[in-house]
N, C-alpha and C positions, 0 to 999 in steps of 0.2 A: 504494500499500500504504499510504501515510502523508497526515497532513493537517497543514497547518501553520498557526498562525493569520496572518490576512491583514496583521495590524497589530502593531507593537510594542506592549506591553504600557503602559499611562499611567499616570499620576501618578495619577489618578483611580480606575483600578480597582486599583492596588496599595494605593491608602489603605482601601479599602474591605475589603481580605482583611485589613489590619493593623486596622480596626476591629474585623471580627470574631473578631481575635485569632487569626488562622490565618496570618498572616506576620508577620516581625518587621520593627522600623523599619526604614530605609536607614541605612548607615554615617554618612551625612551628608545632612542637608534641604538642604544649597546644590548649585546647578550651577556649572558653571564662573563662570558673570557674576551668578548671581542667590543672594542668601543666603536666602528663602524659597523655594525653589524647589519642594520638595515640600508643602510646607502650604499653600501660596498658591493658592486656587480658579482663578487666571487663568492657572495651568500645567497645570489639568488634564488638557488634550489634550495635554500634552507626554509625552514617552515617561520612564518613571521610570528612575532611574541610581542609582549608589550602592549597588547590591545586589551580595553575594557569588553566587557560584554556588548556593550552598545555598539560600539566599533566593530565588533565581528557581525553583528546583526545587521549594520549598515552595509557591509560587504556584500554580505549575502545577499539581503535584498536588491543592491546595486546588480547583483547577478541573475535575479529573477529566483533567489531562493531563501531559505531560510535557515537558522540554526536549528539542529536538530534537539530533539527531548533527550533526555537521559535514559528513557525506555528506547527511543529508536537507535541511538548510538550504543547500547548495551548489547540490541538485537545484531547490528551490522557487526559488531566486535567478536560475537561469540556463538551465533546461530548458523548451523549448517542449513543449505537451505533445500538440499535435498532431504534430507533424514528428520530435520526439526530438533537435531541433537544441540543443545549448548554446553560449550567447553569454558572451562576456567580461566583457560588465557587465548587469544584468538588463534592459536597454533595447535591447543591441544590441554591435556590435564595438568601438564607440570611446569613449573618455569624451566627455560633455558636461556641463560644469558645471551648467548650466541646469537639469539633472533629477537634483539631488541637492544635499543639503546637507553641504558639505565644504570642507576647505581652500581650494579655487578659487573659495568663495562670499564674500560679506560679513559674513556672521552667525557670530560666534565661539562660537557655545553650541547648544543645543538648539533644533529648532523644532518645531510643532506636529505630531504624528503624521499623516502623508497630505497634508502642504503640496504635496508634487510628483506626487500622484498627478493623472491616470493616465501622466504623461509619463515619469514614472520607475519604475514599477511592472516587475516582472520577468513573463515570457511569463504565469506562471500567475496573474497579478493579485495577488500578494505586495507590498506597499509598503514602500519605506523599505528594501529590501534592501543599498543601497549608500549610506553616509553617513548622517545623524543621529546615531545612536549604534550604535556596535559591539555585537552581540550573543553572548553565551554560548551555548555547545552542551553537549550531555551529554559530550563525547567528551574524553578525557584525555589528555594528552601523556605517551604510555610513555617517553618517553626523558629525563625529568626527574626529580632526585632529589626536588624539592619536587613537591607535587600542584599540578598545572598543567592547565588547561582551554584546549581551543582555542577562540579568540574569531573570528568572522567580521563582513564586512562593513563595515569602516572605520567612521568617525565624523565630525562637523561637524570635527575638526581632521587629518583625514587626506587624503593625496595622492591623486592618481588611480590610479596602481600600488598603494595599498593598499586601493582599492574594487572592484577586479576579484575575481569572484566566487570566483576560485582562491586569493585571495591570504587569509592568516591570520597569527594570533599566539597566543601563549598567556599567560596571566595566572594568576597564583596564586588558587588557588578562593576563598580566604579574604579577598579583595581585592576591594572596591567602588570604582568610578571613576567620574568626573564625565563620561565619554564612556561607559560600559559600560550596555547595558540587556540587554533579551530580549525573546521570543515564545515561545510554547509550540507544542506539537505533539502528535499522537494517533495511534494506530493501532500498525500493525506497525514495527519497528526496520529502519532502512536504514542498514546499517553499512558503513563505508569511511572 
């Protein structure tokens, strides 16, 4: 009932939206270890970071899409389209460090989108659903006094338990972080 982008949105894609005056600049142009991360063409194929939930939603809207709900994101990250089986990690039942950019690896920052494909792909073919950057969803945390959204997927700084597809955390919607990016979806909303 819905479609989700295969890849995280890259610096190149987001910068193009900024250049068309359809998106705002990220809150910082740095990544964890690179001071010119957003502006340097060497990082064009890396995931955009330091965007708020509203910035991510604006990008998706400019593309005729929207942010996925937490339920949609989790389904795309774990459910086999042929058998309906849900996995703990996008690739299966156990954590395997060589399939993702995580705290178990050697790199303490983002990596180019798709670096771990196809070994780290989800059953539906979505890439980087565990590690690299955590991802905004459209799902708000109803139990919070401050507007917070559910973030899925873990990042390069996450431990294995934080990369399980069922794991989630909440982040204030007006915050942009060096380990937080997004991907877009379209179609009927899958709530949950």
